[in-house]
N, CA, C and O atoms as a DFTB+ gen file, in Angstrom:
432 C
 N C O
     1  1       7.359      39.429      16.495
     2  2       6.301      38.436      16.339
     3  2       6.876      37.061      16.549
     4  3       7.976      36.777      16.075
     5  1       6.209      36.252      17.201
     6  2       6.549      34.877      17.369
     7  2       6.243      34.122      16.096
     8  3       5.135      34.245      15.574
     9  1       7.198      33.329      15.564
    10  2       6.967      32.588      14.308
    11  2       6.229      31.341      14.588
    12  3       6.779      30.443      15.226
    13  1       4.994      31.222      14.145
    14  2       4.191      29.969      14.311
    15  2       4.692      29.033      13.245
    16  3       5.106      29.462      12.168
    17  1       4.651      27.712      13.557
    18  2       4.969      26.723      12.646
    19  2       3.837      25.717      12.484
    20  3       3.024      25.508      13.384
    21  1       3.814      25.079      11.260
    22  2       2.694      24.219      10.993
    23  2       3.420      22.970      10.286
    24  3       4.511      23.069       9.724
    25  1       2.691      21.809      10.384
    26  2       3.075      20.553       9.644
    27  2       1.898      20.334       8.668
    28  3       0.728      20.464       9.029
    29  1       2.266      19.992       7.411
    30  2       1.263      19.651       6.547
    31  2       1.050      18.142       6.459
    32  3       1.683      17.416       7.225
    33  1       0.177      17.612       5.550
    34  2      -0.163      16.191       5.608
    35  2       0.965      15.310       5.258
    36  3       0.943      14.113       5.545
    37  1       2.002      15.898       4.614
    38  2       3.228      15.162       4.304
    39  2       4.289      15.095       5.353
    40  3       5.261      14.342       5.293
    41  1       4.018      15.994       6.387
    42  2       5.065      16.091       7.509
    43  2       6.041      17.257       7.223
    44  3       6.982      17.452       7.993
    45  1       5.848      18.016       6.166
    46  2       6.701      19.149       5.857
    47  2       6.360      20.293       6.849
    48  3       5.217      20.411       7.291
    49  1       7.398      21.159       7.202
    50  2       7.226      22.150       8.130
    51  2       7.174      23.481       7.397
    52  3       8.022      23.796       6.563
    53  1       6.117      24.269       7.749
    54  2       5.962      25.612       7.236
    55  2       6.013      26.639       8.381
    56  3       5.437      26.408       9.444
    57  1       6.708      27.781       8.163
    58  2       6.799      28.866       9.146
    59  2       6.163      30.097       8.752
    60  3       6.385      30.579       7.641
    61  1       5.324      30.684       9.650
    62  2       4.716      31.990       9.337
    63  2       5.719      33.072       9.441
    64  3       6.188      33.379      10.537
    65  1       6.059      33.648       8.371
    66  2       6.998      34.821       8.389
    67  2       6.398      36.163       8.523
    68  3       7.079      37.102       8.935
    69  1       5.090      36.309       8.180
    70  2       4.350      37.463       8.366
    71  2       2.915      36.969       8.563
    72  3       2.607      35.839       8.185
    73  1       2.042      37.775       9.136
    74  2       0.615      37.227       9.404
    75  2       0.002      36.671       8.147
    76  3      -0.079      37.353       7.126
    77  1      -0.428      35.432       8.225
    78  2      -1.106      34.800       7.118
    79  2      -0.268      34.250       6.001
    80  3      -0.804      33.625       5.086
    81  1       1.121      34.473       6.044
    82  2       1.933      34.032       5.000
    83  2       2.946      32.976       5.490
    84  3       3.580      33.177       6.526
    85  1       3.097      31.924       4.806
    86  2       3.969      30.777       5.193
    87  2       5.045      30.627       4.218
    88  3       4.930      30.996       3.049
    89  1       6.170      30.041       4.741
    90  2       7.354      29.660       4.032
    91  2       7.678      28.219       4.353
    92  3       7.676      27.844       5.525
    93  1       7.950      27.416       3.380
    94  2       8.393      26.038       3.561
    95  2       9.750      26.095       4.156
    96  3      10.646      26.685       3.553
    97  1       9.963      25.520       5.303
    98  2      11.295      25.658       6.049
    99  2      11.940      24.205       6.266
   100  3      13.118      24.089       6.605
   101  1      11.126      23.142       6.057
   102  2      11.738      21.810       6.288
   103  2      10.916      20.772       5.640
   104  3       9.699      20.760       5.826
   105  1      11.531      19.854       4.848
   106  2      10.841      18.789       4.264
   107  2      11.071      17.535       5.114
   108  3      12.163      17.274       5.618
   109  1       9.952      16.761       5.244
   110  2       9.940      15.535       6.125
   111  2      10.953      14.576       5.599
   112  3      11.666      13.921       6.359
   113  1      11.021      14.487       4.261
   114  2      12.006      13.510       3.654
   115  2      13.466      13.935       3.563
   116  3      14.318      13.242       3.007
   117  1      13.709      15.099       4.132
   118  2      15.054      15.606       4.160
   119  2      15.595      16.185       2.837
   120  3      16.769      16.548       2.765
   121  1      14.793      16.271       1.838
   122  2      15.278      16.899       0.597
   123  2      15.392      18.416       0.791
   124  3      14.784      18.988       1.696
   125  1      16.193      19.062      -0.091
   126  2      16.390      20.475       0.059
   127  2      15.132      21.326      -0.053
   128  3      14.187      20.918      -0.729
   129  1      15.086      22.472       0.574
   130  2      13.863      23.399       0.470
   131  2      14.236      24.461      -0.468
   132  3      15.334      25.009      -0.362
   133  1      13.389      24.792      -1.391
   134  2      13.601      25.915      -2.306
   135  2      13.319      27.172      -1.595
   136  3      12.379      27.211      -0.801
   137  1      14.074      28.229      -1.820
   138  2      13.897      29.526      -1.182
   139  2      12.663      30.272      -1.637
   140  3      12.257      31.234      -0.986
   141  1      12.079      29.877      -2.688
   142  2      10.892      30.530      -3.127
   143  2       9.552      29.856      -2.906
   144  3       8.566      30.192      -3.562
   145  1       9.515      28.933      -2.010
   146  2       8.308      28.269      -1.616
   147  2       7.543      28.929      -0.507
   148  3       7.618      28.534       0.656
   149  1       6.764      30.001      -0.913
   150  2       5.990      30.795       0.036
   151  2       4.597      30.898      -0.473
   152  3       4.387      30.898      -1.686
   153  1       3.557      30.991       0.468
   154  2       2.235      31.106       0.029
   155  2       1.467      31.519       1.260
   156  3       1.979      31.595       2.377
   157  1       0.085      31.805       0.955
   158  2      -0.778      32.096       2.095
   159  2      -1.153      30.885       2.839
   160  3      -1.049      29.783       2.299
   161  1      -1.580      31.016       4.033
   162  2      -2.023      29.808       4.843
   163  2      -3.170      29.079       4.083
   164  3      -3.209      27.849       4.052
   165  1      -4.062      29.821       3.498
   166  2      -5.188      29.270       2.762
   167  2      -4.632      28.465       1.544
   168  3      -5.078      27.345       1.297
   169  1      -3.716      29.006       0.834
   170  2      -3.173      28.212      -0.355
   171  2      -2.420      27.020       0.113
   172  3      -2.461      25.970      -0.528
   173  1      -1.731      27.148       1.214
   174  2      -1.018      25.902       1.786
   175  2      -1.956      24.775       2.104
   176  3      -1.691      23.603       1.837
   177  1      -3.134      25.199       2.723
   178  2      -4.164      24.195       3.079
   179  2      -4.697      23.550       1.800
   180  3      -4.882      22.334       1.753
   181  1      -4.938      24.332       0.791
   182  2      -5.519      23.812      -0.471
   183  2      -4.494      22.885      -1.186
   184  3      -4.870      21.813      -1.658
   185  1      -3.231      23.285      -1.265
   186  2      -2.233      22.632      -2.031
   187  2      -1.597      21.463      -1.267
   188  3      -1.173      20.487      -1.885
   189  1      -1.523      21.549       0.072
   190  2      -0.734      20.591       0.855
   191  2      -1.576      19.900       1.902
   192  3      -0.989      19.238       2.757
   193  1      -2.840      19.986       1.919
   194  2      -3.724      19.417       2.881
   195  2      -3.817      20.079       4.195
   196  3      -3.218      21.143       4.350
   197  1      -4.504      19.565       5.160
   198  2      -4.712      20.132       6.455
   199  2      -3.365      20.525       7.134
   200  3      -2.377      19.798       7.022
   201  1      -3.346      21.605       7.789
   202  2      -2.077      22.077       8.505
   203  2      -2.387      21.861      10.000
   204  3      -3.496      22.095      10.480
   205  1      -1.380      21.419      10.673
   206  2      -1.466      21.227      12.173
   207  2      -0.399      22.140      12.777
   208  3       0.790      22.004      12.487
   209  1      -0.839      23.059      13.608
   210  2       0.144      24.031      14.237
   211  2       1.001      23.219      15.198
   212  3       0.510      22.412      15.988
   213  1       2.280      23.463      15.097
   214  2       3.234      22.941      16.060
   215  2       3.156      23.732      17.337
   216  3       3.527      24.906      17.366
   217  1       2.689      23.120      18.373
   218  2       2.438      23.805      19.549
   219  2       3.391      23.278      20.656
   220  3       3.218      22.155      21.131
   221  1       4.394      24.089      21.065
   222  2       5.336      23.614      22.144
   223  2       4.656      23.454      23.483
   224  3       5.173      22.738      24.340
   225  1       3.536      24.080      23.698
   226  2       2.742      23.947      24.898
   227  2       1.875      22.667      24.888
   228  3       1.397      22.229      25.934
   229  1       1.691      22.111      23.762
   230  2       0.961      20.789      23.603
   231  2       1.949      19.715      23.177
   232  3       2.087      19.425      21.989
   233  1       2.639      19.122      24.156
   234  2       3.621      18.086      23.874
   235  2       2.954      16.817      23.351
   236  3       2.214      16.200      24.117
   237  1       3.154      16.385      22.126
   238  2       2.585      15.262      21.536
   239  2       2.644      13.952      22.345
   240  3       1.652      13.229      22.440
   241  1       3.824      13.658      22.925
   242  2       4.082      12.457      23.803
   243  2       3.137      12.529      25.012
   244  3       2.546      11.533      25.426
   245  1       3.026      13.685      25.531
   246  2       2.148      13.775      26.835
   247  2       0.667      13.649      26.363
   248  3      -0.125      13.022      27.067
   249  1       0.246      14.256      25.131
   250  2      -1.085      14.127      24.704
   251  2      -1.388      12.616      24.399
   252  3      -2.505      12.173      24.664
   253  1      -0.453      11.844      23.868
   254  2      -0.634      10.477      23.552
   255  2      -0.930       9.742      24.796
   256  3      -1.901       8.987      24.835
   257  1      -0.112       9.922      25.875
   258  2      -0.267       9.227      27.138
   259  2      -1.619       9.593      27.708
   260  3      -2.348       8.721      28.182
   261  1      -1.951      10.813      27.672
   262  2      -3.226      11.297      28.261
   263  2      -4.475      10.664      27.476
   264  3      -5.449      10.207      28.075
   265  1      -4.357      10.681      26.091
   266  2      -5.458      10.093      25.303
   267  2      -5.556       8.606      25.542
   268  3      -6.670       8.090      25.626
   269  1      -4.457       7.888      25.656
   270  2      -4.526       6.476      25.989
   271  2      -5.288       6.210      27.332
   272  3      -6.169       5.353      27.403
   273  1      -4.926       6.949      28.338
   274  2      -5.566       6.757      29.631
   275  2      -6.996       7.116      29.645
   276  3      -7.811       6.408      30.237
   277  1      -7.344       8.230      28.991
   278  2      -8.658       8.679      28.845
   279  2      -9.614       7.699      28.178
   280  3     -10.692       7.380      28.680
   281  1      -9.145       7.235      26.996
   282  2      -9.981       6.384      26.202
   283  2     -10.090       4.979      26.915
   284  3     -11.156       4.366      26.848
   285  1      -9.048       4.474      27.573
   286  2      -9.077       3.267      28.332
   287  2     -10.148       3.362      29.434
   288  3     -10.904       2.421      29.674
   289  1     -10.184       4.559      30.109
   290  2     -11.183       4.774      31.162
   291  2     -12.593       4.851      30.608
   292  3     -13.542       4.403      31.252
   293  1     -12.736       5.427      29.397
   294  2     -14.074       5.527      28.787
   295  2     -14.639       4.175      28.266
   296  3     -15.750       3.756      28.592
   297  1     -13.815       3.549      27.459
   298  2     -14.239       2.313      26.828
   299  2     -12.944       1.504      26.517
   300  3     -12.188       1.841      25.606
   301  1     -12.717       0.403      27.326
   302  2     -11.627      -0.416      27.196
   303  2     -11.514      -1.060      25.802
   304  3     -10.406      -1.133      25.270
   305  1     -12.603      -1.524      25.195
   306  2     -12.598      -2.184      23.901
   307  2     -12.150      -1.183      22.847
   308  3     -11.347      -1.546      21.987
   309  1     -12.617       0.035      22.869
   310  2     -12.116       1.041      21.931
   311  2     -10.618       1.302      22.124
   312  3      -9.875       1.418      21.150
   313  1     -10.195       1.391      23.344
   314  2      -8.761       1.505      23.636
   315  2      -7.948       0.435      23.012
   316  3      -6.953       0.703      22.339
   317  1      -8.364      -0.794      23.230
   318  2      -7.618      -1.913      22.723
   319  2      -7.614      -1.913      21.173
   320  3      -6.614      -2.243      20.535
   321  1      -8.798      -1.522      20.587
   322  2      -8.752      -1.437      19.121
   323  2      -7.856      -0.363      18.563
   324  3      -7.311      -0.495      17.467
   325  1      -7.700       0.745      19.354
   326  2      -6.779       1.838      18.842
   327  2      -5.335       1.353      19.071
   328  3      -4.473       1.517      18.207
   329  1      -5.090       0.760      20.240
   330  2      -3.702       0.407      20.587
   331  2      -3.173      -0.767      19.762
   332  3      -1.967      -0.819      19.521
   333  1      -3.998      -1.705      19.320
   334  2      -3.579      -2.852      18.587
   335  2      -4.685      -3.182      17.577
   336  3      -5.534      -4.036      17.832
   337  1      -4.667      -2.522      16.473
   338  2      -5.749      -2.623      15.468
   339  2      -6.016      -4.051      15.110
   340  3      -5.102      -4.855      14.928
   341  1      -7.343      -4.369      15.008
   342  2      -7.748      -5.727      14.643
   343  2      -7.226      -6.064      13.262
   344  3      -7.423      -5.260      12.351
   345  1      -6.598      -7.155      13.050
   346  2      -6.041      -7.648      11.813
   347  2      -4.748      -7.091      11.453
   348  3      -3.984      -7.759      10.758
   349  1      -4.409      -5.847      11.889
   350  2      -3.077      -5.206      11.446
   351  2      -2.147      -5.188      12.633
   352  3      -0.930      -5.247      12.457
   353  1      -2.686      -5.108      13.851
   354  2      -1.769      -4.996      15.018
   355  2      -1.128      -3.649      15.108
   356  3      -0.211      -3.479      15.911
   357  1      -1.555      -2.666      14.327
   358  2      -0.897      -1.359      14.237
   359  2      -1.427      -0.500      15.360
   360  3      -2.638      -0.481      15.578
   361  1      -0.596       0.201      16.073
   362  2      -0.947       1.155      17.093
   363  2      -1.441       2.425      16.446
   364  3      -0.623       3.121      15.843
   365  1      -2.734       2.796      16.518
   366  2      -3.309       3.982      15.893
   367  2      -3.298       5.180      16.755
   368  3      -3.753       6.229      16.300
   369  1      -2.790       5.129      18.041
   370  2      -2.873       6.288      18.919
   371  2      -2.084       7.543      18.320
   372  3      -2.540       8.681      18.426
   373  1      -0.920       7.274      17.711
   374  2      -0.204       8.494      17.063
   375  2      -1.116       9.265      16.097
   376  3      -1.153      10.495      16.097
   377  1      -1.884       8.464      15.237
   378  2      -2.762       9.088      14.361
   379  2      -3.821       9.884      15.099
   380  3      -4.131      11.016      14.730
   381  1      -4.373       9.287      16.141
   382  2      -5.463       9.991      16.948
   383  2      -4.916      11.292      17.505
   384  3      -5.629      12.295      17.506
   385  1      -3.617      11.314      18.000
   386  2      -3.092      12.574      18.544
   387  2      -3.017      13.651      17.460
   388  3      -3.321      14.824      17.679
   389  1      -2.599      13.195      16.293
   390  2      -2.570      14.175      15.116
   391  2      -4.008      14.709      14.820
   392  3      -4.186      15.902      14.573
   393  1      -5.024      13.809      14.848
   394  2      -6.378      14.261      14.643
   395  2      -6.724      15.204      15.680
   396  3      -7.246      16.275      15.373
   397  1      -6.455      14.870      17.004
   398  2      -6.813      15.742      18.109
   399  2      -6.223      17.106      17.869
   400  3      -6.925      18.103      18.034
   401  1      -4.950      17.199      17.483
   402  2      -4.281      18.508      17.280
   403  2      -4.925      19.308      16.129
   404  3      -5.009      20.535      16.186
   405  1      -5.369      18.601      15.099
   406  2      -6.139      19.277      14.013
   407  2      -7.436      19.842      14.532
   408  3      -7.808      20.975      14.227
   409  1      -8.138      19.016      15.341
   410  2      -9.422      19.531      15.895
   411  2      -9.175      20.703      16.788
   412  3      -9.923      21.680      16.798
   413  1      -8.047      20.582      17.584
   414  2      -7.705      21.627      18.535
   415  2      -7.609      22.951      17.727
   416  3      -8.192      23.983      18.061
   417  1      -6.846      22.828      16.672
   418  2      -6.484      24.078      15.818
   419  2      -7.800      24.648      15.234
   420  3      -8.018      25.859      15.226
   421  1      -8.647      23.758      14.759
   422  2      -9.829      24.170      14.080
   423  2     -10.826      24.841      15.029
   424  3     -11.650      25.661      14.624
   425  1     -10.720      24.465      16.299
   426  2     -11.660      24.980      17.327
   427  2     -11.239      26.384      17.779
   428  3     -12.016      27.041      18.472
   429  1     -10.055      26.868      17.420
   430  2      -9.576      28.157      17.817
   431  2     -10.422      29.327      17.255
   432  3     -10.119      30.491      17.520
């Protein structure tokens, strides 16, 4: 079985070790992972927020470039608002890619 991996809303990585069961395998902040942190996918979603499957076939950098080009073609004002948020100047495209990947997973 291919081990699927997921990121939770904190950026921690969970690995599916058997169908429907996850094990915490990496913390985003680099702190050690306890060996007994296992739960069902449903419990992980409830306790750790939405899960985004790590998909090697969906390269986030390529998705970001594609999304930028697509939105710029559709509506340049929306593109500029995402690329350089009004008042903050923050580039929100990386967040939009994460949202896209969540929607992608939910549509499966």
